Every structure is written in C-alpha cells, then in structure tokens.
DRENTOR-976309 format. One record per residue (C-alpha): y, x, z; residue number from 1. Coordinates in Angstrom, 3 decimals, m for minus. Example, Ala and Ser with C-alpha at 12.3 -4.5 7.8 and 13.67 -1.06 7.14 Angstrom:
2
ATOM,yy,xx,zz,pos
ATOM,m4.500,12.300,7.800,1
ATOM,m1.060,13.670,7.140,2
REM end
This chain:
559
ATOM,yy,xx,zz,pos
ATOM,m5.445,m106.799,0.314,1
ATOM,m8.541,m106.705,m1.919,2
ATOM,m7.080,m103.795,m3.900,3
ATOM,m6.252,m101.914,m0.699,4
ATOM,m9.831,m102.258,0.557,5
ATOM,m11.143,m101.108,m2.822,6
ATOM,m8.836,m98.087,m2.759,7
ATOM,m9.905,m97.026,0.742,8
ATOM,m13.552,m97.406,m0.200,9
ATOM,m13.056,m95.356,m3.364,10
ATOM,m11.257,m92.641,m1.435,11
ATOM,m14.117,m92.507,1.020,12
ATOM,m16.736,m92.301,m1.711,13
ATOM,m14.869,m89.575,m3.598,14
ATOM,m14.347,m87.393,m0.542,15
ATOM,m17.357,m88.072,1.641,16
ATOM,m20.422,m88.601,m0.534,17
ATOM,m22.762,m85.547,m0.696,18
ATOM,m22.719,m85.433,m4.470,19
ATOM,m18.940,m85.440,m4.858,20
ATOM,m18.637,m81.844,m5.994,21
ATOM,m21.499,m82.264,m8.474,22
ATOM,m19.848,m85.408,m9.874,23
ATOM,m16.730,m83.395,m10.583,24
ATOM,m18.854,m80.863,m12.428,25
ATOM,m20.642,m83.533,m14.459,26
ATOM,m17.440,m85.407,m15.295,27
ATOM,m15.392,m82.415,m16.374,28
ATOM,m17.493,m79.906,m18.264,29
ATOM,m14.629,m77.902,m19.693,30
ATOM,m15.496,m74.199,m19.523,31
ATOM,m13.843,m71.913,m16.993,32
ATOM,m11.789,m69.187,m18.733,33
ATOM,m13.375,m65.761,m18.698,34
ATOM,m10.236,m64.259,m17.211,35
ATOM,m10.048,m66.798,m14.395,36
ATOM,m6.952,m66.174,m12.256,37
ATOM,m7.523,m65.231,m8.630,38
ATOM,m4.572,m67.342,m7.453,39
ATOM,m3.404,m70.727,m8.772,40
ATOM,m0.308,m72.720,m7.819,41
ATOM,0.067,m76.469,m8.335,42
ATOM,3.569,m77.829,m7.902,43
ATOM,4.735,m81.433,m7.599,44
ATOM,1.540,m83.196,m6.602,45
ATOM,1.271,m86.294,m4.417,46
ATOM,m1.016,m86.747,m1.432,47
ATOM,m2.228,m90.120,m0.120,48
ATOM,m3.242,m90.377,3.508,49
ATOM,m6.438,m92.519,3.635,50
ATOM,m5.522,m93.529,7.193,51
ATOM,m2.108,m94.743,5.977,52
ATOM,m2.530,m95.609,2.281,53
ATOM,1.046,m96.860,1.963,54
ATOM,2.480,m93.380,2.536,55
ATOM,2.728,m90.431,0.161,56
ATOM,3.859,m86.859,0.390,57
ATOM,5.025,m84.600,m2.448,58
ATOM,3.629,m81.088,m1.908,59
ATOM,2.677,m77.810,m3.568,60
ATOM,m0.866,m76.418,m3.388,61
ATOM,m1.847,m72.738,m3.504,62
ATOM,m5.436,m71.657,m4.151,63
ATOM,m6.407,m68.005,m3.664,64
ATOM,m9.816,m66.493,m4.337,65
ATOM,m11.244,m69.992,m4.891,66
ATOM,m10.160,m71.156,m1.431,67
ATOM,m7.382,m73.523,m0.429,68
ATOM,m4.725,m71.175,0.946,69
ATOM,m1.618,m73.320,1.480,70
ATOM,m0.287,m76.890,1.262,71
ATOM,3.488,m77.050,1.682,72
ATOM,6.385,m79.433,1.128,73
ATOM,8.586,m76.383,0.581,74
ATOM,8.804,m74.693,m2.786,75
ATOM,6.140,m71.977,m3.050,76
ATOM,7.530,m69.082,m5.151,77
ATOM,5.927,m68.500,m8.541,78
ATOM,5.186,m64.888,m7.654,79
ATOM,2.705,m66.126,m5.030,80
ATOM,0.220,m66.916,m7.814,81
ATOM,m0.974,m65.469,m11.102,82
ATOM,m0.520,m68.833,m12.808,83
ATOM,1.375,m72.011,m11.896,84
ATOM,1.088,m75.579,m13.198,85
ATOM,3.405,m78.597,m12.975,86
ATOM,1.366,m81.383,m11.367,87
ATOM,3.671,m84.076,m12.840,88
ATOM,3.493,m86.097,m9.591,89
ATOM,m0.239,m86.523,m10.059,90
ATOM,m2.143,m88.050,m7.144,91
ATOM,m4.660,m85.810,m5.359,92
ATOM,m8.058,m87.058,m4.240,93
ATOM,m10.466,m84.818,m2.397,94
ATOM,m11.072,m82.842,0.758,95
ATOM,m8.199,m80.440,1.333,96
ATOM,m9.254,m78.136,4.138,97
ATOM,m7.400,m74.831,4.433,98
ATOM,m9.635,m71.797,4.100,99
ATOM,m12.459,m73.693,2.407,100
ATOM,m13.408,m73.732,m1.304,101
ATOM,m10.984,m75.992,m3.191,102
ATOM,m12.562,m79.125,m4.658,103
ATOM,m10.259,m81.961,m5.644,104
ATOM,m9.193,m84.241,m8.476,105
ATOM,m5.679,m84.929,m9.772,106
ATOM,m5.005,m88.338,m11.350,107
ATOM,m2.167,m89.260,m13.713,108
ATOM,m1.441,m92.520,m11.889,109
ATOM,m1.301,m94.071,m8.468,110
ATOM,m4.600,m95.831,m7.639,111
ATOM,m2.775,m97.997,m5.127,112
ATOM,m0.990,m99.653,m8.036,113
ATOM,m3.937,m99.662,m10.443,114
ATOM,m7.384,m99.377,m8.862,115
ATOM,m8.836,m99.163,m12.363,116
ATOM,m7.646,m95.559,m12.495,117
ATOM,m10.472,m94.683,m10.104,118
ATOM,m13.002,m96.341,m12.393,119
ATOM,m12.185,m94.127,m15.376,120
ATOM,m11.443,m90.660,m14.037,121
ATOM,m12.424,m89.112,m17.379,122
ATOM,m9.322,m90.664,m18.941,123
ATOM,m6.983,m90.461,m15.962,124
ATOM,m8.052,m87.116,m14.521,125
ATOM,m5.498,m84.470,m15.493,126
ATOM,m6.743,m81.610,m13.323,127
ATOM,m9.846,m80.893,m11.307,128
ATOM,m11.272,m78.006,m9.310,129
ATOM,m14.818,m77.484,m8.077,130
ATOM,m15.205,m74.800,m5.406,131
ATOM,m12.046,m73.084,m6.581,132
ATOM,m12.898,m73.148,m10.294,133
ATOM,m10.867,m75.190,m12.776,134
ATOM,m13.134,m77.699,m14.517,135
ATOM,m10.392,m79.770,m16.140,136
ATOM,m6.776,m78.983,m16.904,137
ATOM,m4.245,m81.039,m18.826,138
ATOM,m1.222,m79.624,m17.020,139
ATOM,1.553,m77.494,m18.479,140
ATOM,2.104,m73.981,m17.231,141
ATOM,5.357,m73.281,m15.377,142
ATOM,6.690,m70.186,m17.126,143
ATOM,9.979,m69.926,m15.251,144
ATOM,12.052,m71.736,m12.665,145
ATOM,14.567,m73.218,m15.114,146
ATOM,12.646,m76.396,m15.941,147
ATOM,11.593,m76.730,m12.321,148
ATOM,15.182,m76.434,m11.103,149
ATOM,16.232,m79.124,m13.585,150
ATOM,13.484,m81.462,m12.398,151
ATOM,14.252,m80.927,m8.739,152
ATOM,17.974,m81.368,m9.328,153
ATOM,17.263,m84.923,m10.455,154
ATOM,16.082,m85.635,m6.913,155
ATOM,18.981,m83.819,m5.303,156
ATOM,22.701,m84.271,m5.151,157
ATOM,25.159,m84.803,m7.974,158
ATOM,28.153,m83.244,m6.274,159
ATOM,29.357,m79.691,m6.668,160
ATOM,29.367,m79.470,m2.892,161
ATOM,25.860,m80.056,m1.492,162
ATOM,25.213,m82.286,1.526,163
ATOM,26.225,m80.669,4.826,164
ATOM,22.626,m80.755,6.019,165
ATOM,19.512,m79.916,4.063,166
ATOM,18.208,m82.897,2.123,167
ATOM,14.416,m82.971,2.430,168
ATOM,12.479,m82.532,m0.783,169
ATOM,10.774,m85.884,m0.257,170
ATOM,13.889,m87.854,0.693,171
ATOM,12.839,m90.577,m1.763,172
ATOM,9.629,m91.168,0.203,173
ATOM,9.958,m94.722,1.467,174
ATOM,7.302,m94.093,4.122,175
ATOM,9.615,m91.889,6.189,176
ATOM,10.843,m93.542,9.379,177
ATOM,14.429,m92.366,8.784,178
ATOM,14.452,m93.633,5.201,179
ATOM,15.726,m97.065,4.145,180
ATOM,15.339,m98.840,0.821,181
ATOM,17.114,m101.903,m0.552,182
ATOM,17.697,m103.067,m4.099,183
ATOM,21.369,m101.981,m4.235,184
ATOM,21.394,m99.018,m1.811,185
ATOM,18.883,m96.436,m0.599,186
ATOM,19.214,m93.517,1.782,187
ATOM,17.945,m91.316,4.562,188
ATOM,19.366,m90.476,7.983,189
ATOM,19.571,m86.802,8.956,190
ATOM,20.834,m84.835,11.916,191
ATOM,21.102,m81.384,13.386,192
ATOM,21.558,m79.865,16.842,193
ATOM,22.453,m76.228,17.475,194
ATOM,22.293,m74.658,20.940,195
ATOM,23.970,m71.272,21.556,196
ATOM,23.727,m68.670,24.310,197
ATOM,26.442,m65.998,24.232,198
ATOM,26.433,m62.550,25.889,199
ATOM,29.416,m60.191,25.699,200
ATOM,27.922,m56.707,26.056,201
ATOM,31.031,m54.544,26.216,202
ATOM,34.833,m54.742,26.008,203
ATOM,37.387,m51.939,26.045,204
ATOM,40.475,m52.003,28.256,205
ATOM,42.754,m52.403,25.216,206
ATOM,40.729,m55.422,24.131,207
ATOM,41.346,m57.084,27.484,208
ATOM,45.075,m56.669,26.949,209
ATOM,44.847,m58.164,23.462,210
ATOM,42.583,m61.199,24.000,211
ATOM,41.825,m61.414,27.735,212
ATOM,38.537,m60.982,29.592,213
ATOM,35.646,m62.012,27.324,214
ATOM,33.224,m62.554,30.226,215
ATOM,34.799,m65.958,30.698,216
ATOM,33.403,m66.980,27.297,217
ATOM,29.767,m66.224,28.104,218
ATOM,27.157,m68.898,28.613,219
ATOM,25.467,m71.695,26.729,220
ATOM,26.991,m74.452,24.632,221
ATOM,26.176,m77.076,22.047,222
ATOM,27.354,m75.225,18.963,223
ATOM,26.640,m78.055,16.582,224
ATOM,25.867,m81.735,16.753,225
ATOM,25.850,m83.301,13.319,226
ATOM,24.513,m86.598,12.091,227
ATOM,24.864,m88.758,9.041,228
ATOM,23.202,m90.246,6.006,229
ATOM,22.770,m89.489,2.330,230
ATOM,21.535,m91.790,m0.423,231
ATOM,22.069,m93.581,m3.701,232
ATOM,23.743,m96.678,m5.062,233
ATOM,21.097,m97.849,m7.476,234
ATOM,22.841,m98.284,m10.805,235
ATOM,21.018,m97.321,m14.019,236
ATOM,22.418,m93.858,m13.368,237
ATOM,22.535,m93.811,m9.567,238
ATOM,25.658,m92.833,m7.699,239
ATOM,25.169,m90.649,m4.650,240
ATOM,26.914,m91.245,m1.330,241
ATOM,27.198,m89.056,1.762,242
ATOM,28.523,m89.933,5.219,243
ATOM,28.410,m87.234,7.911,244
ATOM,30.159,m86.552,11.177,245
ATOM,30.037,m83.699,13.679,246
ATOM,31.568,m82.146,16.719,247
ATOM,34.740,m80.571,15.417,248
ATOM,33.668,m77.046,16.308,249
ATOM,30.712,m77.168,13.933,250
ATOM,32.610,m76.048,10.850,251
ATOM,35.873,m74.139,11.152,252
ATOM,38.648,m73.225,8.782,253
ATOM,42.251,m72.107,9.051,254
ATOM,43.302,m75.777,9.126,255
ATOM,41.070,m76.712,12.077,256
ATOM,41.901,m76.701,15.762,257
ATOM,39.572,m75.656,18.575,258
ATOM,38.265,m78.820,20.187,259
ATOM,34.965,m80.587,20.639,260
ATOM,35.972,m84.062,19.518,261
ATOM,33.878,m85.891,16.950,262
ATOM,35.233,m86.235,13.435,263
ATOM,34.001,m87.242,10.013,264
ATOM,33.230,m84.149,7.972,265
ATOM,31.935,m85.655,4.714,266
ATOM,32.813,m89.083,3.336,267
ATOM,32.017,m88.778,m0.328,268
ATOM,30.899,m90.628,m3.436,269
ATOM,29.417,m88.688,m6.373,270
ATOM,29.545,m90.371,m9.779,271
ATOM,27.790,m89.081,m12.926,272
ATOM,30.229,m88.976,m15.828,273
ATOM,28.108,m87.061,m18.354,274
ATOM,24.670,m85.477,m18.592,275
ATOM,25.821,m82.334,m16.801,276
ATOM,29.074,m83.465,m15.239,277
ATOM,29.967,m85.362,m12.089,278
ATOM,33.030,m86.697,m10.305,279
ATOM,33.173,m86.466,m6.490,280
ATOM,35.711,m88.504,m4.519,281
ATOM,36.403,m88.309,m0.781,282
ATOM,36.391,m85.798,2.034,283
ATOM,34.422,m82.765,0.933,284
ATOM,34.398,m78.994,0.608,285
ATOM,36.793,m77.451,m1.848,286
ATOM,35.149,m75.562,m4.775,287
ATOM,36.425,m72.171,m3.661,288
ATOM,33.646,m69.937,m2.288,289
ATOM,29.867,m69.613,m2.189,290
ATOM,30.081,m68.833,1.514,291
ATOM,32.052,m72.032,2.070,292
ATOM,29.918,m74.205,m0.203,293
ATOM,26.603,m73.186,1.369,294
ATOM,25.586,m75.047,4.493,295
ATOM,26.317,m72.982,7.592,296
ATOM,22.693,m73.217,8.745,297
ATOM,21.476,m71.701,5.457,298
ATOM,23.579,m68.537,5.616,299
ATOM,21.917,m65.283,6.748,300
ATOM,24.423,m65.057,9.622,301
ATOM,25.208,m67.658,12.289,302
ATOM,28.899,m67.883,11.391,303
ATOM,30.915,m67.406,8.235,304
ATOM,32.895,m64.212,7.807,305
ATOM,36.270,m63.953,9.515,306
ATOM,38.130,m63.886,6.196,307
ATOM,36.508,m67.168,5.128,308
ATOM,37.516,m68.912,8.353,309
ATOM,41.035,m67.461,8.374,310
ATOM,42.041,m68.079,4.746,311
ATOM,39.854,m70.919,3.421,312
ATOM,39.796,m74.546,4.596,313
ATOM,36.725,m76.268,5.956,314
ATOM,37.063,m79.594,4.132,315
ATOM,39.731,m81.675,2.495,316
ATOM,40.277,m85.112,0.975,317
ATOM,40.377,m85.048,m2.794,318
ATOM,38.700,m85.280,m6.171,319
ATOM,36.387,m82.687,m7.789,320
ATOM,35.076,m82.603,m11.367,321
ATOM,32.229,m80.189,m12.111,322
ATOM,29.969,m79.326,m15.009,323
ATOM,27.901,m76.533,m16.565,324
ATOM,27.931,m74.938,m20.015,325
ATOM,26.064,m72.223,m21.918,326
ATOM,22.594,m73.384,m20.903,327
ATOM,23.718,m73.774,m17.261,328
ATOM,24.642,m70.102,m16.993,329
ATOM,28.302,m71.009,m16.404,330
ATOM,29.314,m73.547,m13.745,331
ATOM,32.873,m74.896,m13.625,332
ATOM,34.586,m76.966,m10.962,333
ATOM,38.145,m78.021,m10.275,334
ATOM,39.846,m80.373,m7.876,335
ATOM,43.038,m81.682,m6.323,336
ATOM,43.346,m82.351,m2.591,337
ATOM,45.724,m84.066,m0.197,338
ATOM,44.564,m84.650,3.371,339
ATOM,46.821,m87.639,4.127,340
ATOM,43.864,m89.938,4.957,341
ATOM,42.514,m87.629,7.643,342
ATOM,43.395,m88.033,11.289,343
ATOM,46.392,m86.226,12.837,344
ATOM,48.026,m85.974,9.395,345
ATOM,51.346,m87.449,8.199,346
ATOM,50.863,m90.990,6.908,347
ATOM,52.681,m90.412,3.648,348
ATOM,50.941,m88.766,0.692,349
ATOM,54.140,m86.959,m0.262,350
ATOM,54.549,m85.458,3.222,351
ATOM,51.157,m83.727,3.096,352
ATOM,50.222,m80.453,1.503,353
ATOM,48.832,m80.702,m2.031,354
ATOM,46.206,m78.157,m3.087,355
ATOM,44.759,m77.391,m6.505,356
ATOM,41.487,m75.480,m6.564,357
ATOM,39.237,m74.123,m9.315,358
ATOM,36.063,m72.010,m9.397,359
ATOM,33.974,m70.564,m12.228,360
ATOM,30.598,m68.844,m11.826,361
ATOM,28.479,m67.004,m14.369,362
ATOM,24.929,m65.677,m14.482,363
ATOM,25.191,m62.758,m16.946,364
ATOM,21.711,m61.440,m16.204,365
ATOM,18.350,m62.900,m15.243,366
ATOM,15.092,m61.075,m15.908,367
ATOM,12.028,m62.590,m17.565,368
ATOM,10.279,m63.183,m14.248,369
ATOM,13.383,m65.003,m12.902,370
ATOM,13.134,m62.994,m9.697,371
ATOM,16.167,m60.774,m10.400,372
ATOM,19.525,m62.459,m10.974,373
ATOM,23.183,m61.415,m11.071,374
ATOM,25.872,m63.925,m10.074,375
ATOM,29.618,m63.500,m10.624,376
ATOM,32.387,m65.853,m9.546,377
ATOM,36.169,m66.249,m9.626,378
ATOM,38.309,m68.860,m7.883,379
ATOM,41.968,m69.753,m7.381,380
ATOM,43.740,m72.033,m4.902,381
ATOM,47.376,m73.137,m4.983,382
ATOM,49.018,m74.833,m1.998,383
ATOM,52.565,m76.158,m1.876,384
ATOM,52.493,m75.528,1.923,385
ATOM,54.510,m78.601,2.864,386
ATOM,53.035,m78.436,6.345,387
ATOM,53.362,m75.445,8.647,388
ATOM,50.498,m72.959,8.707,389
ATOM,49.149,m70.000,10.675,390
ATOM,46.570,m67.233,10.300,391
ATOM,43.936,m67.238,13.045,392
ATOM,40.209,m66.765,13.517,393
ATOM,37.561,m65.775,16.020,394
ATOM,35.462,m62.601,15.539,395
ATOM,32.511,m64.518,13.996,396
ATOM,31.405,m65.691,17.452,397
ATOM,32.099,m69.323,18.333,398
ATOM,32.407,m68.617,22.075,399
ATOM,35.442,m66.384,21.787,400
ATOM,39.241,m66.518,21.753,401
ATOM,41.105,m65.900,18.510,402
ATOM,41.202,m62.168,17.756,403
ATOM,43.377,m62.669,14.670,404
ATOM,46.316,m64.873,15.641,405
ATOM,49.808,m65.515,14.312,406
ATOM,52.545,m67.892,15.292,407
ATOM,52.975,m71.057,13.262,408
ATOM,55.245,m70.426,10.282,409
ATOM,56.622,m72.194,7.240,410
ATOM,56.082,m71.054,3.655,411
ATOM,57.195,m72.147,0.217,412
ATOM,53.687,m71.831,m1.237,413
ATOM,50.336,m70.075,m0.795,414
ATOM,48.353,m68.538,m3.659,415
ATOM,44.764,m67.557,m2.892,416
ATOM,42.643,m65.460,m5.264,417
ATOM,38.911,m64.966,m4.840,418
ATOM,36.127,m62.927,m6.393,419
ATOM,32.451,m62.925,m5.511,420
ATOM,29.252,m61.285,m6.679,421
ATOM,25.585,m61.637,m5.769,422
ATOM,22.424,m59.788,m6.670,423
ATOM,19.016,m61.249,m5.888,424
ATOM,15.826,m59.358,m6.549,425
ATOM,12.835,m61.124,m5.044,426
ATOM,13.150,m61.083,m1.288,427
ATOM,16.385,m59.034,m1.365,428
ATOM,19.797,m60.716,m1.550,429
ATOM,23.121,m58.849,m1.687,430
ATOM,26.373,m60.814,m1.617,431
ATOM,30.058,m59.886,m1.470,432
ATOM,33.293,m61.895,m1.429,433
ATOM,36.938,m60.770,m1.639,434
ATOM,39.842,m63.046,m0.725,435
ATOM,43.590,m62.435,m1.030,436
ATOM,46.345,m64.890,m0.092,437
ATOM,49.933,m64.236,m1.142,438
ATOM,52.312,m65.989,1.247,439
ATOM,55.690,m67.002,m0.167,440
ATOM,57.652,m66.875,3.096,441
ATOM,60.938,m64.995,2.891,442
ATOM,61.373,m65.008,6.679,443
ATOM,58.166,m62.940,6.955,444
ATOM,58.998,m60.763,3.894,445
ATOM,56.316,m62.458,1.751,446
ATOM,53.224,m61.005,3.454,447
ATOM,49.777,m60.690,1.898,448
ATOM,46.648,m61.482,3.920,449
ATOM,43.420,m60.105,2.514,450
ATOM,39.852,m59.280,3.404,451
ATOM,36.286,m59.099,2.195,452
ATOM,32.700,m59.259,3.387,453
ATOM,29.462,m57.675,2.167,454
ATOM,26.114,m59.124,3.258,455
ATOM,22.535,m57.935,2.729,456
ATOM,19.483,m59.991,3.652,457
ATOM,15.766,m59.222,3.352,458
ATOM,12.935,m61.718,3.700,459
ATOM,10.302,m60.054,5.869,460
ATOM,7.797,m62.784,5.018,461
ATOM,8.325,m62.430,1.259,462
ATOM,10.118,m65.659,0.309,463
ATOM,12.861,m65.671,m2.325,464
ATOM,16.044,m67.720,m2.045,465
ATOM,16.339,m70.219,m4.941,466
ATOM,19.571,m70.219,m6.945,467
ATOM,21.217,m73.443,m8.091,468
ATOM,22.998,m72.700,m11.366,469
ATOM,24.617,m76.107,m11.466,470
ATOM,26.644,m75.263,m8.360,471
ATOM,26.617,m71.464,m8.418,472
ATOM,25.160,m71.034,m4.919,473
ATOM,21.966,m69.756,m3.354,474
ATOM,19.930,m72.165,m1.281,475
ATOM,18.125,m71.811,2.011,476
ATOM,15.228,m69.444,2.456,477
ATOM,12.065,m71.433,1.661,478
ATOM,9.082,m71.334,4.003,479
ATOM,5.817,m70.448,2.307,480
ATOM,3.721,m71.125,5.401,481
ATOM,5.084,m72.921,8.471,482
ATOM,3.734,m72.417,11.978,483
ATOM,2.019,m75.803,11.846,484
ATOM,0.208,m74.585,8.713,485
ATOM,m1.260,m71.670,10.668,486
ATOM,1.478,m69.375,9.374,487
ATOM,4.312,m67.339,10.822,488
ATOM,7.158,m69.252,9.184,489
ATOM,9.916,m67.461,7.258,490
ATOM,11.468,m64.287,8.723,491
ATOM,14.731,m62.764,7.539,492
ATOM,16.829,m59.798,8.646,493
ATOM,20.471,m59.468,7.629,494
ATOM,23.446,m57.136,7.959,495
ATOM,27.115,m57.777,7.200,496
ATOM,30.391,m55.888,7.194,497
ATOM,33.616,m57.883,7.097,498
ATOM,37.262,m56.924,7.311,499
ATOM,40.443,m58.975,7.570,500
ATOM,43.947,m57.497,7.364,501
ATOM,46.698,m59.872,8.528,502
ATOM,49.288,m57.193,9.311,503
ATOM,51.818,m57.174,6.474,504
ATOM,55.549,m57.680,6.175,505
ATOM,56.685,m59.273,9.422,506
ATOM,53.301,m60.971,9.908,507
ATOM,51.428,m59.170,12.672,508
ATOM,48.344,m61.306,13.297,509
ATOM,45.915,m58.366,13.498,510
ATOM,43.593,m56.141,11.493,511
ATOM,39.893,m56.637,12.335,512
ATOM,36.607,m55.019,11.238,513
ATOM,33.193,m56.424,12.188,514
ATOM,29.711,m54.918,11.778,515
ATOM,26.925,m57.479,12.230,516
ATOM,23.125,m57.594,12.333,517
ATOM,20.979,m60.711,12.422,518
ATOM,17.397,m61.944,12.689,519
ATOM,16.365,m65.423,11.467,520
ATOM,13.049,m67.142,12.124,521
ATOM,12.393,m70.481,10.423,522
ATOM,9.277,m71.823,12.140,523
ATOM,9.466,m74.909,9.924,524
ATOM,12.205,m76.650,7.898,525
ATOM,13.145,m78.431,11.127,526
ATOM,13.192,m75.567,13.646,527
ATOM,15.064,m72.251,13.526,528
ATOM,15.629,m69.490,16.065,529
ATOM,18.075,m66.655,15.324,530
ATOM,19.989,m63.792,16.924,531
ATOM,23.263,m62.117,15.890,532
ATOM,24.835,m58.869,17.127,533
ATOM,28.413,m57.804,16.340,534
ATOM,30.548,m54.734,16.928,535
ATOM,34.253,m55.568,16.570,536
ATOM,37.343,m53.375,16.252,537
ATOM,40.843,m54.858,16.393,538
ATOM,44.266,m53.364,15.602,539
ATOM,46.881,m55.680,17.065,540
ATOM,50.060,m55.452,19.135,541
ATOM,50.084,m51.670,18.784,542
ATOM,46.621,m51.349,20.392,543
ATOM,43.237,m50.445,18.903,544
ATOM,40.271,m51.941,20.737,545
ATOM,36.542,m52.500,20.500,546
ATOM,34.069,m55.071,21.790,547
ATOM,30.482,m56.096,21.124,548
ATOM,28.287,m59.088,21.818,549
ATOM,25.093,m60.937,20.973,550
ATOM,24.464,m64.645,20.455,551
ATOM,21.154,m66.510,20.275,552
ATOM,20.823,m69.912,18.600,553
ATOM,18.203,m72.631,18.534,554
ATOM,18.587,m75.090,15.665,555
ATOM,16.767,m78.428,15.518,556
ATOM,16.871,m80.538,12.365,557
ATOM,16.042,m84.181,11.781,558
ATOM,15.169,m84.872,8.157,559
REM end
C-alpha cells in the first residue's frame, strides 16, 4: 500500500507540477538533431492510468509537428511517420493530450513494481520529449515490419489457422474484465454479433423459375452469433487453446447444412514443436485457402466467394503441422482430417471421409519499404469420399436459396487443386483464387467443378493490411484513428468478380457469375458497418437468369 501511494504521488508530481517540462529539459540535455523529423512514431509503449494504477494498456503514439496526434491500440503503419522507434514496453509518464505539444517520459521499468525507478530517471529514462522535441532517446529505430511482426507473433496464436475472432493486441492485459489469469491457465473471452438487413432489388422471370421468388428472403436476421475463449496453458513454452461456438449459419462450406442451431466451430490445442513449427489438434480450418483461413469479418466482402463455399469445407477435425523456411518467406502446412467426432457423423472412424490437405505460400517480392508485397500460394486436397456429397451454394448472400444445387451423389474420390496470388501496395490489395475439383464418379461421367474469384480493395483512410508470413494470410484492416479518438475510423471500398461452373458431364448444378461491390466502415475494432451489392447471372436447367440485391450488416465485437 505504501508503494502504491508513493507511485500515485510521483505520477501527480511528474504530470502536474508547473516545472515538469523544465525538469525534463534539465534531466536530459541531449541535443536535438538538426534534421529533426516532423513526425515520430513510438510503438509498443505502456500507459498507466493514475486513477486505476493496477491497469495498463499497450499502445502506439504518433507525434506530428511537435504535437500529440494519435494514441492507438491498433498498429499505426510505419508510413505514417518519418521515423519510428520500438518502445520496448517502456512505461509512459506525462500529460498525453491530443493536439497539444508532446511532453512525456518513457521508463525502462514498471514503477509499480519498483518505485525506485522514479527516483533515478536519468538511469531508467529511455526516451523523453519536451514540447515535441526529443531530449533523450535510447530506443532502436524500426526499419521494417519484419522484426515487429516477429515480436507481435509471440503474443498471438501458434496455429496455422488463426482464432475465429480477432484476438485483441492486449489480450495478455490482466486488467481486462473478460480476461482471466491462473497459474496453469490464462485466457480471454470474446464474442461477436452480426445483424443483417437484406433487400432483393430485381429478379428476372427465368430466375423465379430456377430458385423461386426472392422477395420471401428479404428482411433482417442475426447473421452471426459467435462466442468463445482463447488462451494459454502456461508451460515454459506455452500451449495455446481455443474454444469457440456459433450459430451454424455463421460459417458455411459444402459440408454444412442450412440451419441456425448452435455448434462448436473451433476446439483446438496448438503445441509448439520447434522454434518456427507448431502442431494443432482438434476441430479447425483446413490449410487450403487464404479466403478460408482469414476470419470472415476481416474479408473485404461480407461473404466468401461462391467457389469457396461450394468446393471447400468450413472446418474439420484433424491434425495440422506448420512451419516456415527461407527467412519466413515460405510457409508450409499439411494435415489429415476425419470428422468422426463431430455431431451427425458416423460413429466409426473408418466410416467417415478421410482428407489430406497441404498448402505452400511464398513471398517472392517485397520492396525495401515493406509496403509492396507479392504473395503466391498452391494447395491440394484429397478426399476418399466415403460419405455422399453434393455441390451447392448461395449467391454470396446469406438470405437466399441455393443458386448452385445438385442432387446428393456418391464418388470414389475428390481431388481439389488450388492456386492463389495477392499483391499489396500500401492501401491497395488485389487477391485472386482459382479452385478446381475433379470428381471421380463414373455415374456422372467424372465431372469437373471449377471456379475463381478476383477481389480488389482500397483503403480510403490510408491504412495498409498487415501480412502474416508465418501463415501466408493478410490480416484485418487496422484503424489508425477510431471515432472515439476524434477520427473517422477505417474506410474501405472493394469489388469482386467470382464465377463457378458446376455444369459438366452429367452434373448440372449450375453455372453462376457474380459481380460485387462493397463498402466497409470500421468505427473501432469493436464496431463495423458495411454494405454489399451483387449482380448475379445463373445458367441452370436450360434457363439464363439475372438478379441483384444489397445487404447491410452491423457487426459488434466483444474483445
């Protein structure tokens, strides 16, 4: 208690006394460089709330033209500043008022644990600013994102497949109400709620004959209700666990049925087996596609492409081993899956379909600024097809009947081949995926089902999507300035073309093309509002039809 009182008093003296700024100047007399940068970024610094000294917050601080411009938990891109420093989890003391000259001190230790740190700031001060000018600096410059990605990955997940909901950057903060901490196990509870409102704008007469009247599918619905927890088992090298459930409609695949019952989506344990390798056991995503591996809420569009839903599974029970080589430029993952533990499946392991999946990604080019990056990927999936299967999917709207639909059929095996490529240049992201499944079914004359999608997204507010080399996926659009930081949040526009051809041999499930446009607005990491428009053409049952619709979505996140 005595140390806590001393800490609060020291905080008050450092931030409130009239001579505070002059003391900084007298303590740190290191000269200001002649070519002083106009914008400075500090990453990975820790704030202490004097009103609640037990709580901390890991943030990034941006100073522009000597004034405090932004404090954010989200990653502020390096191109926002002329120079960036790694704060090394240093503790900030000072008055941090947006729009005012920046004057603060960064300590190399936590004064709550050692009050003596406050008594010798000359030794423990690693960075200091007085009215926007650097008067002490012992921090290392961040030259590129590689080291930063490695550091942040230590706080993230081990698995090749990321958690189904965004894990907050400060999930290890024990002060969070939804965080729990024990000696053997730690974790955080998360959740998400998505609310949709669907409008069908137009439908041709031929479309009504193919799929029925779409007006009956208009209205509002709970698109997603997901909840769960993520955490660590605290060995010397912690294991990571994930337990999530959702309404069944949240995440679709060719193996899912249309219902709203609750089911477990992720039940997984991730075990480190080497410095850059991990083993994941349980129900999880197969390592098959960037579009599948990314969380649905982080994609530029509200729903995955029709080819991904028709030909790739949502999740499966199995084992995945993943690792990186060649300085993390190549990521490899492979797994074996058998869904016999899941509900509504045959009880015997041998009666269930066995799948073998592998994916390799490569970053052949990345420029010196790390803003431009080329991603390439190949994947293969073998299924012995012991259970019956079908080809079906909606037209990338959840409130819709199946536009592509086949009868249930039996096959000897399924071989799926995939290729993907991405180009990111600052705020621009271009991504394409091609999928082809060869069906060994003599009764259907061995049909081939194939399709592809091409997506372009542009950040109107200037943010750049981070890329995780260890997994070979892009992450969610960061938010440089949220609405509660007097900003406009992150804005993104997107366009996508997708096509799926399931008319081959005696398989006549349909041939569909979809043109889409979308607008995303992340007000904060916990609140998103977006709109999607689609124009759909369908060749099925000897008819060619068209339809178009728009869907709005409100997404609320608990992290």
